C-alpha positions as CSV (number, residue, x, y, z in Angstrom):
1,M,-34.0,-36.4,12.0
2,R,-37.5,-35.2,11.3
3,F,-36.5,-31.6,11.9
4,W,-33.6,-31.8,9.4
5,K,-35.6,-33.6,6.8
6,N,-38.4,-31.0,7.0
7,W,-35.9,-28.1,6.9
8,L,-34.1,-29.5,3.9
9,S,-37.4,-30.0,2.1
10,E,-38.3,-26.4,2.6
11,G,-35.5,-25.4,0.2
12,K,-35.8,-25.5,-3.5
13,L,-33.8,-28.7,-3.8
14,Y,-31.2,-27.1,-6.1
15,S,-29.1,-29.7,-7.9
16,I,-25.9,-29.5,-9.8
17,G,-26.7,-32.9,-11.4
18,I,-24.3,-35.1,-9.6
19,W,-26.1,-37.2,-6.9
20,E,-23.1,-37.7,-4.6
21,I,-22.2,-34.0,-4.5
22,D,-25.8,-33.0,-4.0
23,Q,-26.0,-35.2,-1.0
24,L,-22.7,-33.8,0.4
25,A,-24.1,-30.3,-0.1
26,R,-27.2,-31.2,1.9
27,I,-25.1,-32.4,4.8
28,N,-23.0,-29.2,4.6
29,L,-26.2,-27.1,4.6
30,C,-27.3,-28.8,7.8
31,L,-23.8,-28.0,9.3
32,L,-24.1,-24.4,8.3
33,K,-27.5,-24.0,9.9
34,S,-26.5,-25.8,13.1
35,F,-23.6,-23.5,13.6
36,M,-25.6,-20.3,13.3
37,S,-25.9,-18.1,16.4
38,M,-29.4,-17.7,17.6
39,D,-29.2,-14.0,18.3
40,N,-28.0,-12.6,15.0
41,Y,-27.8,-15.4,12.5
42,A,-24.0,-15.0,12.1
43,L,-21.8,-17.9,11.2
44,P,-18.5,-18.6,12.8
45,G,-15.4,-18.1,10.7
46,A,-14.6,-21.7,11.2
47,L,-16.5,-24.8,12.5
48,G,-14.3,-25.0,15.6
49,D,-13.4,-23.4,18.9
50,G,-13.8,-19.8,19.9
51,Y,-17.3,-19.5,18.5
52,W,-18.0,-15.9,19.4
53,Q,-14.5,-14.7,18.5
54,N,-14.6,-15.8,14.9
55,H,-17.5,-14.1,13.1
56,W,-16.4,-12.3,10.0
57,P,-19.1,-10.9,7.8
58,V,-17.0,-10.7,4.7
59,D,-15.8,-14.3,5.0
60,A,-19.3,-15.8,5.5
61,W,-20.9,-14.7,2.3
62,T,-20.1,-18.0,0.5
63,C,-22.1,-19.9,3.2
64,Y,-25.0,-17.6,2.8
65,Y,-24.9,-17.8,-1.0
66,A,-25.1,-21.6,-0.6
67,L,-28.3,-21.1,1.5
68,T,-29.7,-18.7,-1.0
69,L,-28.9,-21.0,-3.9
70,W,-30.5,-24.0,-2.2
71,G,-33.6,-22.0,-1.3
72,H,-33.2,-21.5,2.5
73,L,-33.9,-17.8,2.2
74,D,-35.0,-17.1,5.7
75,E,-31.5,-17.8,7.1
76,A,-29.8,-15.7,4.4
77,K,-32.3,-12.8,4.8
78,N,-31.8,-12.8,8.5
79,Y,-28.0,-12.5,8.0
80,F,-28.1,-9.7,5.4
81,G,-31.1,-7.9,6.9
82,T,-30.1,-8.2,10.5
83,F,-26.5,-9.0,11.2
84,V,-24.7,-7.1,8.3
85,K,-27.1,-4.2,8.9
86,S,-26.3,-4.0,12.6
87,V,-22.6,-4.3,12.0
88,T,-22.7,-1.5,9.4
89,E,-24.7,0.8,11.7
90,Y,-22.2,0.1,14.5
91,I,-19.3,1.1,12.2
92,K,-21.0,4.3,11.1
93,T,-22.0,5.3,14.6
94,N,-18.5,4.8,15.9
95,T,-16.8,6.4,12.8
96,L,-14.7,3.3,12.2
97,N,-13.0,2.4,8.9
98,L,-15.4,0.2,7.0
99,Y,-12.8,-2.0,5.4
100,K,-11.3,-2.9,8.7
101,A,-14.3,-2.9,10.9
102,I,-16.4,-5.1,8.6
103,H,-14.0,-7.9,9.8
104,I,-15.6,-7.6,13.3
105,C,-14.9,-10.8,15.2
106,S,-16.5,-10.6,18.6
107,L,-20.3,-10.6,18.8
108,V,-20.0,-9.4,22.4
109,D,-18.1,-6.2,22.1
110,Y,-17.7,-5.8,18.3
111,T,-13.9,-5.8,18.5
112,T,-12.2,-6.3,15.2
113,S,-9.0,-7.8,13.9
114,E,-6.2,-5.5,12.9
115,G,-4.8,-4.7,9.4
116,N,-6.2,-3.5,6.1
117,Y,-8.4,-5.6,4.0
118,T,-9.2,-5.6,0.3
119,A,-12.3,-3.8,-1.0
120,E,-13.2,-7.0,-2.9
121,D,-14.5,-8.5,0.3
122,C,-17.0,-5.7,0.6
123,F,-18.1,-5.9,-3.0
124,L,-19.3,-9.4,-2.5
125,L,-21.7,-8.7,0.3
126,P,-24.0,-6.4,-1.8
127,I,-23.9,-8.9,-4.7
128,I,-25.1,-11.8,-2.7
129,A,-27.6,-9.7,-0.7
130,V,-29.3,-8.6,-3.9
131,E,-29.2,-12.1,-5.3
132,T,-31.0,-13.2,-2.1
133,W,-33.6,-10.5,-2.6
134,K,-34.1,-11.5,-6.3
135,K,-35.0,-15.0,-5.2
136,D,-38.1,-13.7,-3.5
137,K,-39.1,-10.1,-4.2
138,S,-42.3,-10.4,-2.2
139,N,-40.6,-9.0,1.0
140,P,-40.2,-5.2,0.8
141,A,-39.0,-5.1,4.4
142,F,-35.9,-7.2,3.5
143,R,-35.3,-5.0,0.4
144,D,-35.4,-1.9,2.6
145,K,-33.1,-3.4,5.2
146,I,-30.3,-4.2,2.8
147,W,-30.8,-0.9,0.9
148,N,-30.1,0.8,4.2
149,W,-26.6,-0.6,4.6
150,M,-25.8,-1.0,1.0
151,Q,-25.7,2.8,0.4
152,T,-23.0,3.0,3.1
153,F,-21.0,0.5,1.2
154,M,-21.4,2.2,-2.2
155,D,-20.6,5.6,-0.8
156,E,-17.4,4.2,0.7
157,I,-16.5,2.6,-2.6
158,A,-17.0,5.9,-4.4
159,G,-15.4,8.0,-1.7
160,D,-12.7,6.9,0.7
161,L,-11.7,3.9,-1.3
162,V,-10.8,6.0,-4.3
163,T,-9.5,9.0,-2.4
164,S,-7.5,7.4,0.3
165,G,-7.9,3.6,0.1
166,D,-6.1,0.9,-1.9
167,W,-7.0,2.4,-5.2
168,K,-6.0,6.0,-4.6
169,D,-4.8,7.6,-7.8
170,H,-5.5,4.4,-9.7
171,F,-9.2,4.4,-10.1
172,D,-11.4,6.9,-11.9
173,H,-15.0,6.2,-12.9
174,K,-14.8,8.5,-15.9
175,N,-11.3,7.6,-17.2
176,I,-10.6,4.2,-15.7
177,Y,-7.4,2.6,-16.8
178,D,-7.7,0.0,-14.2
179,A,-8.3,-0.8,-10.6
180,F,-5.4,-2.4,-8.9
181,E,-5.0,-4.9,-6.1
182,S,-2.3,-3.7,-3.8
183,W,-0.9,-7.1,-3.0
184,L,-0.2,-7.8,-6.7
185,F,1.1,-4.4,-7.8
186,V,2.4,-1.6,-5.7
187,V,2.4,1.5,-7.9
188,P,3.8,3.9,-8.7
189,H,6.7,1.6,-9.4
190,E,10.0,2.3,-11.2
191,L,9.2,-0.4,-13.7
192,Y,5.4,-0.3,-13.9
193,G,5.0,3.4,-13.6
194,N,1.4,4.3,-12.8
195,L,0.0,1.3,-14.7
196,S,-1.2,-2.1,-13.5
197,T,-3.0,-4.9,-15.2
198,V,-6.4,-4.0,-16.4
199,V,-8.1,-7.4,-16.2
200,M,-8.3,-8.5,-12.6
201,S,-11.0,-10.4,-10.7
202,T,-11.6,-7.4,-8.5
203,N,-12.7,-5.3,-11.6
204,A,-15.2,-8.0,-12.6
205,V,-16.6,-8.3,-9.1
206,L,-16.9,-4.5,-8.8
207,A,-18.7,-4.3,-12.1
208,R,-21.1,-7.0,-10.9
209,C,-21.6,-5.1,-7.6
210,Y,-22.6,-1.9,-9.4
211,E,-25.0,-3.8,-11.6
212,Q,-26.7,-5.6,-8.7
213,V,-27.1,-2.5,-6.6
214,A,-28.5,-0.7,-9.6
215,D,-31.2,-3.3,-9.8
216,L,-32.0,-2.6,-6.1
217,A,-31.9,1.1,-6.6
218,E,-34.5,0.9,-9.4
219,A,-36.7,-1.2,-7.1
220,K,-36.5,1.6,-4.5
221,G,-37.3,4.2,-7.2
222,D,-33.8,5.9,-7.0
223,Y,-33.3,6.0,-10.7
224,A,-30.5,8.6,-10.6
225,K,-28.3,6.2,-8.5
226,A,-29.2,3.3,-10.7
227,S,-28.1,5.2,-13.8
228,T,-24.8,6.2,-12.2
229,W,-24.0,2.7,-11.0
230,R,-24.9,1.1,-14.4
231,S,-22.7,3.7,-16.1
232,R,-19.8,2.8,-13.9
233,A,-20.3,-0.9,-14.4
234,K,-20.3,-0.4,-18.2
235,T,-17.1,1.7,-18.0
236,I,-15.3,-1.0,-16.1
237,R,-16.5,-3.8,-18.4
238,D,-15.6,-1.8,-21.5
239,K,-12.0,-1.4,-20.3
240,F,-11.6,-5.1,-20.2
241,Y,-11.0,-5.0,-23.9
242,D,-7.8,-3.0,-23.3
243,F,-6.3,-6.2,-22.0
244,W,-6.1,-7.4,-25.6
245,A,-4.8,-4.2,-27.1
246,L,-1.0,-4.3,-26.9
247,D,-0.7,-0.6,-27.5
248,K,-2.6,0.0,-24.3
249,K,0.1,-1.7,-22.3
250,A,-2.6,-3.1,-20.1
251,N,-1.4,-6.7,-20.2
252,Y,1.0,-7.1,-17.3
253,H,3.1,-9.5,-19.4
254,H,4.1,-6.4,-21.4
255,W,6.2,-5.4,-18.4
256,G,8.0,-8.7,-18.3
């Protein structure tokens, strides 16, 4: 009991203003910490059986954002600076597909589940990692660790994702009409043509991702990348306005 009280008090005691929910959140924070693996700070995909078979980096970001939000930065930093970094390095070394392999399940042999996954999962990792860094900028080592793997993510977003991934032929940083989510629109389509809805959650997440990593790039002194990423974020956000312009045919209700 003393351990948990001390650990909780180390946080910033964030509150949403509702006592009952705050108390429930504190219980959940203890659960999250108690289920972390000691070797790499990864959380299981579920609080259940098969512990070392259910670690999914892209599905655990919400848990680590909770730890960041409530001020338990050591746990969050260890995850983004140790586990995600090592997984990303493994993916690069073995020339695996980032969007598949980032769903690595087994901590023993780094095997992964099958199938394609959305890019949005990968956008969220840099967002929360930078948010964690912003909570305490006094640790340049953590900044450097996340910068190391974040560049891999951003290169993939600008490279394979656009040229051969889900958004092939539907995403252009210079002339973006929109970025589409494949499970909602499969285009080209006999009815939709090469268009799909311009306002999607993925677009907003990607814009935020570019903005966050630009902040980190500036902290690292890479102003060229920061400028490029900020420009892309602005382009995406500016195109949101097309949703309200009926002549742009960007509102998917236009297509019935």
